[in-house]
TORLUMMI-365836 format. One record per atom (N, C-alpha, C): residue in three letters; x negated, y negated, z negated. Coordinates in pm, whole numbers, plus 50000, padded with zeros to 5 digits. Each point is the difference from the previous one (the first is absolute). Layout:
# TORLUMMI-365836
AlaXYZ...
This chain:
# TORLUMMI-365836
Unk565389267915253Unk500994990049960Unk499784986850075Unk498744995850007Unk499674987750072Unk500315001350148Unk499645011650058Unk500275002250142Unk501505000150028Unk500775006349911Unk501465000650019Unk500604986149997Unk499534991749907Unk500514986449992Unk499644992150126Unk498795001550049Unk499604992950122Unk500855004450119Unk500295013050010Unk500875004950107Unk501394994049989Unk500504999449877Unk501344994549979Unk500074985350038Unk498964992549968Unk499974985750034Unk499974998250151Unk499165007850066Unk499914999050147Unk501325004050066Unk500565011049952Unk501245005050061Unk501154990249982Unk500024993249887Unk501134991049973Unk500044988250095Unk498864995650047Unk499964988750093Unk500745003350129Unk499965012650040Unk500725004350120Unk501425004349968Unk500145006949886Unk501325005549965Unk501044989049978Unk499604988749947Unk500974989349975Unk500564994250130Unk499295002250111Unk500454994950129Unk500945009850072Unk500125012049946Unk500935009950057Unk501424996049965Unk500925001350094Unk501384996049974Unk500615008449889Unk500964994149930Unk500705007449895Unk500685012350060Unk500554998650118Unk500655011350067Unk499055011750016Unk498764997350041Unk499025010750017Unk499535005649866Unk499954991549899Unk499665005149866Unk501105009549951Unk501244996350024Unk501125008649962Unk499915013550071Unk499654999750127Unk499875012550075Unk498925009049941Unk498884994049959Unk498935007949938Unk500485006249870Unk500634992049914Unk500485005149871Unk501035011250023Unk500864998450096Unk501015010350030Unk499325013150040Unk498984999150084Unk499275012250038Unk499295006149880Unk499454991549913Unk499315005149881Unk500965007249906Unk501174994549983Unk500995006549914Unk500435013350061Unk500185000250131Unk500345012750066Unk498935010549975Unk498744995850013Unk498905009449977Unk499955004649855Unk500294990949909Unk499975003049857Unk501045010549964Unk501254997950041Unk501085008949956Unk499925013750067Unk499285001150111Unk499825013250062Unk499265009549906Unk499224994349908Unk499225008149906Unk500645000549862Unk501324997849995Unk500684998449872Unk499765011649903Unk500005012350050Unk499845011549910Unk498605000449940Unk499004997250082Unk498624999749951Unk499834988649900Unk500554988350033Unk499874988549912Unk500655002549865Unk501185006250001Unk500705002749874Unk499205009449911Unk499455010550059Unk499225009449918Unk498734993449947Unk499404991250080Unk498794993249952Unk500304990949882Unk501164993350001Unk500394991949885Unk500095008749875Unk500685011350013Unk500175009149887Unk498665004849946Unk499125003850088Unk498705005349956Unk499124989149939Unk500164987650044Unk499144989449949Unk500464994349867Unk501344998649981Unk500434993549876Unk501095007549923Unk500445011650049Unk500835008749918Unk501504998450011Unk500494992050094Unk501464998850014Unk500575013050055Unk501155004549950Unk500615012250052Unk500184999550152Unk499725011150065Unk500075000850146Unk501424997450049Unk500995002249916Unk501384997250038Unk500264985050013Unk499174991749938Unk500204985550001Unk499064992750096Unk498865005750031Unk499004992950079Unk500464996250140Unk500815008150071Unk500434995850133Unk500764986749999Unk500634996649889Unk500734987449992Unk499094988050015Unk498745001549962Unk499084988750014Unk499674997350147Unk499895010650078Unk499764998250143Unk501214993250064Unk501205004249961Unk501214993650054Unk500054985349959Unk499614997049875Unk500004986249954Unk499004991450074Unk498835005650028Unk498994992950080Unk500594996450135Unk500645009750063Unk500594997650132Unk501084989349994Unk500885000949900Unk501104990349989Unk499454985749987Unk499034998149912Unk499484986649976Unk499234994850122Unk499185008650058Unk499194995750114Unk500894996250118Unk501005008250027Unk500864997150115Unk500844987449974Unk500434998149878Unk500774987749973Unk499124987750019Unk498805000049944Unk499144988350013Unk499664997450146Unk499865010650079Unk499764998250143Unk501234994150069Unk501195004249956Unk501234995550066Unk500284985149981Unk499484994149892Unk500254985849974Unk498794991350028Unk498915006050047Unk498744992650013Unk500104988450099Unk500585002650118Unk500034989350101Unk500804987949951Unk501115002749935Unk500814988949948Unk499314993249882Unk499465007949907Unk499404994349880Unk498734992250030Unk499285003850106Unk498734993750033Unk500124989750112Unk501204997750046Unk500204990550110Unk499674985849955Unk499604991650096Unk499764985949970Unk501274993649944Unk499814990849908Unk501124992849940Unk500214987050077Unk501144998850063Unk500354987850073Unk500544989849900Unk499354988649988Unk500424990149900Unk500954989550057Unk500405001850125Unk500974990750058Unk499394991150106Unk500864994150079Unk499544991650111Unk499604986149952Unk498994994950066Unk499574986149980Unk499474995150134Unk500584989750048Unk499664995350134Unk498504997450013Unk499445005850107Unk498594998150028Unk499085009549927Unk500565009249924Unk499175009049921Unk500535014450007Unk499085009449989Unk500355013949975Unk499415003649864Unk500875005149912Unk499555002649863Unk500465013949955Unk499105007449940Unk500395013049945Unk498965004349897Unk500415009549920Unk499115005649898Unk499755014650036Unk498765003650007Unk499635013950033Unk499545007149873Unk500345012549992Unk499555008349887Unk498695006850041Unk498924994749950Unk498665004450037Unk499555011149905Unk499445011150052Unk499495010549911Unk498864994849912Unk499855005849883Unk498974995449906Unk498615004450041Unk499895012150056Unk498695005150040Unk499865014649963Unk499135003149904Unk499775013749956Unk500725002249866Unk500835010249996Unk500745003549879Unk499355012249935Unk499644998849875Unk499525011449921Unk501185005449921Unk500455012050035Unk501125006449932Unk499455010649905Unk500314998549872Unk499535009449898Unk501225007449947Unk500085012950031Unk501225007849972Unk499765010349890Unk501045003349922Unk499885009549889Unk500365014250042Unk499935009149905Unk500205014150027Unk501455004549986Unk500834992849925Unk501305005849962Unk500975001150117Unk499974990250091Unk500735000850127Unk499034995250107Unk499075008350041Unk498884995350082Unk500404994750137Unk501085005350059Unk500444995050129Unk500974988349983Unk500925001249906Unk501014989549984Unk499424986849953Unk499025000549914Unk499394987549953Unk499134993950109Unk499335008250079Unk499134994850106Unk500804993850113Unk501105006350037Unk500764995150115Unk500524985849977Unk500274996549875Unk500544986749970Unk499104988850048Unk498695002249995Unk499074989550042Unk499345003050133Unk499655012550028Unk499235003450119Unk500784996950127Unk501225005250011Unk500754998450124Unk500364985450029Unk500584992649905Unk500294985950032Unk498744991750024Unk498895003549936Unk498764992750024Unk499575001650146Unk500055012050049Unk499625002650139Unk500984993350096Unk501285001049970Unk501014993750085Unk499834984850005Unk499524994249891Unk499824985549994Unk498734995350069Unk499175009450047Unk498784996150070Unk498745000649918Unk500095005649879Unk498825002049917Unk499355013450031Unk498785001749956Unk499405013349996Unk499955004549854Unk499855013249979Unk500185005749866Unk498835009049963Unk499524998249878Unk499125009549933Unk500815006549890Unk500185013150007Unk500865007249905Unk499135008249906Unk500114996649872Unk499265007349897Unk501025006649907Unk500065013150004Unk500925007449915Unk499315004449870Unk500825003849906Unk499495005949877Unk499165012350033Unk498915002249925Unk499205012350021Unk500825012749978Unk501164998849935Unk500865011649978Unk500685004550130Unk500234990650091Unk500735003250123Unk499264994750124Unk498765003750019Unk499224994450112Unk500545003950137Unk500615011950009Unk500505004450130Unk501144991250051Unk500714993449909Unk501114991550043Unk499514988750089Unk498914993749959Unk499434989250082Unk499545005350134Unk499365011649999Unk499495005650125Unk501145003450095Unk501105005149947Unk501135003850085Unk500674987850062Unk500104989149927Unk500604987950057Unk499134994650113Unk498704999449977Unk499084995150104Unk500015009550120Unk500065012949973Unk500055009950107Unk501224997850089Unk501154996949940Unk501214997650078Unk499844988050092Unk499374989549951Unk499784988250084Unk498985002950111Unk499015007949971Unk499045003850104Unk500695008250108Unk500855009549957Unk500755008150097Unk500904991350086Unk500454988849943Unk500884990950073Unk499254990650093Unk498675000349995Unk499204991550087Unk499634986649942Unk499944998949867Unk499624987349937Unk498574996450039Unk499754987450031Unk498624995750031Unk499095002349880Unk498745002350030Unk499015002249895Unk499974988249904Unk500075003049871Unk499894989749898Unk501324994249953Unk501115003450065Unk501294994449958Unk500435005549866Unk499825013049979Unk500305005749869Unk498945010649969Unk499384998749883Unk498945009149958Unk500225003949854Unk499545012049963Unk500065003949859Unk498614998549939Unk499994997849871Unk498774999049923Unk500095009549880Unk498945007549975Unk499905007749877Unk498894993449918Unk500394990949914Unk499034992149925Unk500215001749850Unk498954997449925Unk500114999949854Unk500774987549957Unk500445000049875Unk500674988149947Unk499084987950007Unk498745002049968Unk499044989050001Unk499854994350141Unk499885008650099Unk499854995250138Unk501284993250050Unk501135005149956Unk501274993650038Unk500084985949942Unk499574998549875Unk499984986649938Unk499104990550080Unk498855005150042Unk499084991650078Unk500624996150134Unk500785009250058Unk500644997150127Unk501024988849987Unk500734999949889Unk500974989249976Unk499294986549999Unk498774999849952Unk499234987549989Unk499284996250128Unk500095008350103Unk499194998450120Unk500714991650106Unk499284990650058Unk500534992450112Unk500365009650113Unk501134997550063Unk500485008850105Unk501305006549960Unk500185002949873Unk501295004849948Unk500884987749975Unk501185000050060Unk500854988149994Unk501255001649915Unk500345012249963Unk501165002649914Unk499805013449934Unk500395001049874Unk499935012749927Unk501395004049958Unk500425011950042Unk501285005649958Unk499695011749906Unk500294998249873Unk499675010249900Unk501265005549936Unk500075013249990Unk501075006749926Unk499355008749893Unk500374997649875Unk499395007849893Unk500334994249864Unk499105001649908Unk500254996349861Unk499844985149977Unk500604995249892Unk499874985949962Unk498544996749970Unk499335008949931Unk498594997549963Unk499154997850124Unk500135008750098Unk499184998650121Unk500494988250083Unk501304997249997Unk500514988350070Unk499344987249952Unk499814998849869Unk499304988349945Unk498554999550049Unk499365011850009Unk498625000450048Unk499924995650146Unk500925004950082Unk500024996250141Unk500174984950015Unk500904994549921Unk500254985750007Unk498764992049961Unk499285004949898Unk498784993149958Unk498915000750107Unk499895011750064Unk498985001550104Unk500314991150120Unk501264997650026Unk500384991650113Unk499984985249966Unk499904996849873Unk500164986149955Unk498924990750054Unk498835005550031Unk498934991550051Unk500154996450146Unk501025005450064Unk500234997350142Unk501454995550019Unk500264992050099Unk501354995250025Unk500765009950087Unk500255011949944Unk500785010050072Unk501195004249913Unk501125003050063Unk501175004449923Unk499895014649961Unk500715003549895Unk500035013649948Unk501455003949975Unk500395011650051Unk501325005549970Unk499855011449901Unk500764999649891Unk499855009749893Unk501335007049972Unk500025013050022Unk501165008249962Unk499555008849884Unk500444996649880Unk499425005949879Unk501015009149930Unk499995000249868Unk500775009949927Unk501454996249977Unk500695008749931Unk501394997749967Unk500395007449874Unk501054995149938Unk500645007049888Unk501504998550024Unk500445005850110Unk501314996750054Unk501145005349913Unk500954991049978Unk501145003249914Unk501275002350078Unk500895008149944Unk501315002550058Unk501074997349895Unk501144995050047Unk501124997049912Unk501235007450051Unk500595008349915Unk501205007450035Unk501184993449929Unk500834993150078Unk501184993249943Unk501125010049972Unk500974995549925Unk501125008649964Unk500805004550122Unk499994992050107Unk500795003350119Unk499205007450106Unk498855005549964Unk499165007150097Unk500625013250041Unk499675004250121Unk500315013750043Unk499065009149920Unk500545006749901Unk499175006849901Unk499105010650061Unk500565009350076Unk499205011050056Unk498924994850092Unk500354990150081Unk499034994250093Unk498864993349924Unk500324992849893Unk498974993249921Unk499045010149939Unk500525010749944Unk499145010149938Unk499075006150103Unk500585004650111Unk499195006850103Unk498924990850056Unk500374987850034Unk499044990850059Unk498924995849901Unk500354998149876Unk499024995349903Unk499045011049957Unk500445012449994Unk499065011049974Unk498995000650114Unk500504999050123Unk499095000150115Unk499084987849997Unk500564988349968Unk499214987749996Unk498925000349894Unk500225007549893Unk499015000849893Unk498935010650027Unk500385011050067Unk499095011450006Unk499505003550139Unk500494993550105Unk499475002650134Unk498514996650002Unk499235008450068Unk498544998350005Unk499405000149859Unk500655007549911Unk499585000949859Unk499904986449933Unk500874990850043Unk500034986749940Unk498864991150041Unk499215004250098Unk498824992350042Unk500374990250112Unk500844990849966Unk500474990050096Unk500094986549931Unk499504989650067Unk500044986649940Unk501444995349981Unk500935005050082Unk501404995849987Unk500885011349947Unk499385010149939Unk500775010549934Unk500684994649875Unk501075006649959Unk500754995849880Unk499275004949875Unk499634990749912Unk499295003649878Unk500784996749874Unk501104992750013Unk500834996949883Unk501444997950048Unk500945005049920Unk501414999750039Unk500824994449884Unk500904990750032Unk500884993949902Unk501445003750038Unk500705006549906Unk501315005750030Unk501054993849909Unk501134996150062Unk501104994549922Unk500415009849889Unk500294994649883Unk500305008349883Unk501135009950025Unk500974996250085Unk501155008850025Unk499605012550078Unk498884999850067Unk499545011550079Unk498775006749942Unk499394993849902Unk498655003649960Unk499845014849965Unk500795005249906Unk499815013849956Unk500195009850114Unk501054997950079Unk500275008950113Unk498904999050105Unk499514987850022Unk498944998150099Unk498735007449958Unk499584998249876Unk498785006649953Unk500135015150014Unk501145005449961Unk500225014550008Unk499885004850145Unk500644993050092Unk499965004150141Unk498624998050059Unk499324989449962Unk498664997250051Unk499035011049958Unk500075004049874Unk499125010649951Unk500315013250068Unk501295003150017Unk500395012650063Unk499465000950142Unk500094989050076Unk499505000250137Unk498475000750003Unk499364993149908Unk498545000449994Unk499495014349977Unk500715007449918Unk499605013849970Unk500105009250120Unk500714995750104Unk500115008150121Unk498794998250092Unk499194989949974Unk498814998050081Unk499005011349975Unk499165002550100Unk499025010749988Unk498594994450019Unk499175001649897Unk498614995650003Unk499135011750043Unk499194997950105Unk499165011050044Unk499034996050109Unk499445010050063Unk499054998150108Unk500644991350108Unk499414988750035Unk500654991150096Unk500125005950140Unk499255010550030Unk500135006650130Unk501155009950002Unk500635002349887Unk501185008649990Unk501244991850037Unk500705003550107Unk501164992050043Unk501094998749895Unk500035008849901Unk501054999349897Unk499664990349888Unk498774994949996Unk499594990849893Unk500584986150028Unk500614994149899Unk500514986350012Unk499124990149923Unk499085005249920Unk499004991949930Unk498645006550019Unk499014991950038Unk498665005150011Unk499144994349888Unk498715002550004Unk499104994549898Unk499854985050020Unk499584993149896Unk499584986250019Unk498684999950076Unk499604988450044Unk498874999250091Unk498725005149937Unk499874998549869Unk498835005249931Unk500345002149853Unk499185007749931Unk500275003449860Unk500044987649911Unk499124990550025Unk499984988049917Unk501324992350009Unk500635000050118Unk501284993350015Unk501075007049916Unk499995013250002Unk500975007649920Unk499774997749851Unk498754999549958Unk499714997749859Unk500434986149955Unk499904990250090Unk500484986549968Unk501505000349972Unk500755006850084Unk501455000749980Unk500325007749872Unk499305011049976Unk500215007549876Unk499764991049878Unk498974991550011Unk499704991049889Unk501114989849978Unk500554994550108Unk501124990649985Unk501205006649933Unk500305012350043Unk501145007249943Unk499765002849851Unk498835005249967Unk499705003549861Unk500054987549911Unk499504989050050Unk500034987749921Unk501434995449977Unk500845000750102Unk501404996049985Unk500725008849898Unk499745013050006Unk500635009349904Unk499544996849858Unk498734996749984Unk499504996749867Unk500644987249946Unk500534991650093Unk500654987549960Unk501515001449989Unk500505012250015Unk501425002249979Unk500805004450121Unk499385000850117Unk500735004450119Unk500305015049991Unk501045004150071Unk500355014350009Unk499665004950140Unk499205010750007Unk499695006450128Unk500995011350021Unk500804999150107Unk501135009250019Unk499665012150086Unk498805000450056Unk499595011450083Unk498895007649928Unk500195013249983Unk498945008449945Unk499085003950115Unk498744995349998Unk499105003150112Unk499855015050026Unk500275008149898Unk499845014450017Unk501025005850098Unk501084992550026Unk500995004850097Unk499494998550143Unk498904992950016Unk499334998950130Unk498705007849990Unk500005012150054Unk498915009449976Unk498644994650043Unk499984991850103Unk498714995250051Unk499384989149914Unk500794993849912Unk499464989349916Unk498895005449910Unk498874993050001Unk498885004549917Unk499114988149966Unk499904996549872Unk499094989349960Unk498595002950050Unk499304989450039Unk498675001750054Unk499985003050149Unk501204999650062Unk500125001950145Unk500864988750055Unk500044998350132Unk500864989650057Unk501475004050007Unk500335012349962Unk501395004650004Unk500734995349876Unk500994991450021Unk500704993349890Unk501505000950020Unk500715005249901Unk501465000950007Unk500614986049995Unk501174998250061Unk500694987249989Unk500504998049858Unk500124987449960Unk500454997149864Unk501034988850000Unk501035001949918Unk501054990049981Unk499984995849854Unk499874986949977Unk499874994849864Unk501194991249964Unk500555002049883Unk501024991249944Unk499494994349868Unk500834991849935Unk499564992949878Unk498734991950028Unk499944994350120Unk498844991950039Unk500364985249989Unk498994991749992Unk500234985650002Unk498774993350060Unk500054986950014Unk498954993050071Unk498754997249916Unk499955005449881Unk498754999649925Unk499075011350041Unk500525009550079Unk499255011850040Unk499354997950137Unk498795004750014Unk499304998750128Unk500765006750114Unk500675010849972Unk500695007550103Unk501134992050064Unk500444989249932Unk501044991450056Unk499444986750050Unk498704998149986Unk499414987150040Unk498875001550101Unk499185010349984Unk498855001950088Unk500325010450107Unk499384998250115Unk500245009450109Unk499585014149959Unk500865009650027Unk499735014049966Unk499405007450118Unk500594998450117Unk499555006450123Unk499955015249984Unk501075005249945Unk500105014349982Unk501445003749968Unk500295012849981Unk501375004849985Unk500554998449857Unk500134987649957Unk500584997249868Unk500854987650011Unk501185000349938Unk500924988650008Unk500684998249864Unk500164987349961Unk500714996849877Unk501404995050033Unk500975003849916Unk501394995950022Unk500514992949875Unk500554987950020Unk500524992049890Unk501484996950021Unk500714998749890Unk501424996250003Unk500104984749998Unk500904994450083Unk500234985650001Unk501494997249997Unk500334987949958Unk501414995849996Unk500164987750088Unk500185002550129Unk500314989250090Unk498844995250085Unk500364991950100Unk499054995250100Unk498884991449941Unk500364991349907Unk499014990649947Unk498835007349935Unk500325010149923Unk498945007649933Unk499165007850101Unk500635005550101Unk499255007350103Unk499054990750073Unk500474988250036Unk499154990250069Unk498824996149911Unk500274997549873Unk498954996149906Unk498915010649994Unk500405012649992Unk499025010849986Unk499245002550130Unk500694999750112Unk499305002150127Unk498974989150022Unk500344987649965Unk499064988950018Unk498884999849896Unk500175007649892Unk499005000449894Unk498875009550041Unk499224995750098Unk498965008550055Unk498964991350069Unk498755003949994Unk498994992650076Unk500075002650150Unk500845009850039Unk500135003650140Unk501314994950058Unk500054999350133Unk501234995750066Unk500055004850144Unk500035013050020Unk500035005450136Unk501445002250046Unk500705009649939Unk501405002450036Unk500835002149874Unk501314998850018Unk500975003749897Unk501205005950071Unk500635009849938Unk501125007150061Unk501234999149910Unk501144996750060Unk501254998549926Unk501025010050054Unk500545008249911Unk501045009450042Unk501364994449957Unk500784996550101Unk501324994049976Unk500835001350126Unk501315000349985Unk500905000250116Unk500394985950041Unk499494989949931Unk500364986050024Unk498824992850067Unk500094997850131Unk498904993650072Unk499754985849953Unk501084992749968Unk499834986449951Unk499224999849869Unk500315009749914Unk499285000949872Unk498535003150024Unk499725008950095Unk498615003450030Unk499234987750048Unk500644992150088Unk499354987950051Unk499804989849889Unk500994998849913Unk499944990549889Unk498875003749903Unk499945012749966Unk498955004749909Unk498644999050067Unk499955003850127Unk498744999750073Unk499404986150008Unk500864989950008Unk499514986250007Unk499264995949873Unk500265007049891Unk499384996649872Unk498755008449971Unk499705009550086Unk498885009149975Unk498724994950066Unk498905000649925Unk498714995250048Unk499255011350071Unk500495003450119Unk499425011050076Unk499974996250148Unk499265007950077Unk499934997550143Unk501135006350079Unk500545011249952Unk501105006950068Unk501045004249898Unk501264997450033Unk501135004549919Unk500765010650079Unk500185011549940Unk500775010950061Unk501375001149933Unk500985004250076Unk501285004449944Unk500215014550043Unk500195008649903Unk500325014150022Unk498945007550081Unk498764995749991Unk498875007550053Unk498734994549937Unk498895006750025Unk498724995449944Unk498875006350079Unk498794995349972Unk498795006350050Unk500035001950152Unk500344989250073Unk500035000850146Unk499644986450057Unk499255000050108Unk499644987650068Unk500724999450133Unk500874990350016Unk500664997550128Unk499074990950079Unk499485004350117Unk499044991750071Unk500554986850051Unk501334998550001Unk500584987250042Unk499984989749888Unk499695004549878Unk499974991049884Unk498574997649954Unk499784988149948Unk498674996449951Unk499645008749879Unk498805005750003Unk499515007649885Unk499034991249923Unk500384996449879Unk499234990249925Unk500235002149851Unk499094995149920Unk500135000849856Unk499704986849935Unk500404998749875Unk499694988149921Unk499265004349874Unk499504990249928Unk499225002649878Unk498845009650033Unk499745009849917Unk498875008850022Unk500225010350111Unk501144999550064Unk500255009150112Unk499394994950130Unk499444987949998Unk499244995950116Unk500404986750058Unk499494997550120Unk500264987650070Unk500005002950150Unk500754991950074Unk500065002050144Unk501175008750038Unk500085003150129Unk501165006950054Unk499565008850116Unk500545012150007Unk499825008650116Unk501385004050052Unk500005006050117Unk501235004550067Unk500924988250034Unk501035002950076Unk500984990350050Unk499324989950092Unk500804991250058Unk499434989450082Unk499084991149917Unk500334998449872Unk499184991349915Unk498605005849976Unk499865013050017Unk498715006349979Unk498924995150094Unk500414994650115Unk499024994850095Unk499414986649956Unk500684993249910Unk499544986649963Unk498655000449927Unk499795010249918Unk498745000849926Unk498855004850087Unk500305005450118Unk498985005350090Unk499684990550115Unk500624988449998Unk499764989850102Unk499874986449933Unk499524990350077Unk499964986349953Unk500664991250106Unk500634989149962Unk500634991450099Unk498974991650075Unk500204999050129Unk499144991650084Unk500924991250085Unk499914987149981Unk500904990850068Unk499434995450134Unk500884999750099Unk499664994850132Unk500804987250024Unk499304989050020Unk500614986950019Unk499474994750134Unk500745002950107Unk499534997550136Unk500734987950060Unk499264989850026Unk500584988050061Unk500005002350153Unk501155001050057Unk500125003450140Unk500124987950091Unk500244988249941Unk500094987750078Unk499064989449940Unk499264993550085Unk499074989649954Unk500244987150078
């Protein structure tokens, strides 16, 4: 760990002097090398964390999309800022790289979460130490391998397989200049505390309890299909997955019926089986946590509309968990307030925009919110009142790399992706050159 950090520090002194154009060329070659192994990478994701093999290739495509976009805007986003003419002076602001970036990535989307920080950090002139979850160690190795295949100088990007304790010590160590962490709120607080003794910035992409609102004027079939997918893709193990849905009273009964019917068409099984649309949760303890949330909600009056027995693979004491749809829920229940991170969703009836806004905002989280409506003006109006980082209309659970990815409240701090994503990975350096004396 110490040797890797020393290599990163040494490499960064040279890497920051490489032109942005040449950095872009390196990243482009690395992405090319990465996607050539797409089939191997997809199967490794499935074997490491249980996502159905039919879904895993999408993560490789998402990695490519985000990396290529960030490379395409790098020269413009990182260009010197001309502050205007002043006789006898040349003045500009340069975006200086921070130094060594420690990227700590989770298991649920091991490539997509890592690309948000790793690629723009390198493009900005930083070097990277990548520490992945012990659940998905191969993901870190594959990213570093792609950069090595592309000809990255030694020390520009390295992976670390460290314990939690050693990772905490690394955050506290001189030489690390920025920490990009994606994971739970609890660990996010720990990372922030470990960094507090040093004047280094921390970017935190944490949890979510993302809400959706289906207005009376929504495209009904589209809303049902998208929201079932948004709730159950990757077995609900997504920080921006849909975990609670608020439906206009005029559509509520029909919506619930259609939502349940489509959910029953999903197939829970071996994630290496191409016909499976739901795989196991990452571990048995995660599945038991979700089972506990569901059981507690039912004991408080909620109705569980899916019989787990209709999903043959569901078995208590295992990570295989059937999807669940809950009605008669309210915000006194943990399942509507605390992050579930599994295939369970609560659906509530609402009467109008004001009530939907009130309920979506009634959360310690603020990552995304999704509005289903045919009225774009209404979506923008409602979105302006929502305390979230991203507002969707007629879609959910997607990151557009041209838009800033950010959260509020317990969903985190800082920003990745888009041109704005470079701001947290650089610092301003002013040049005030007197050309006449």
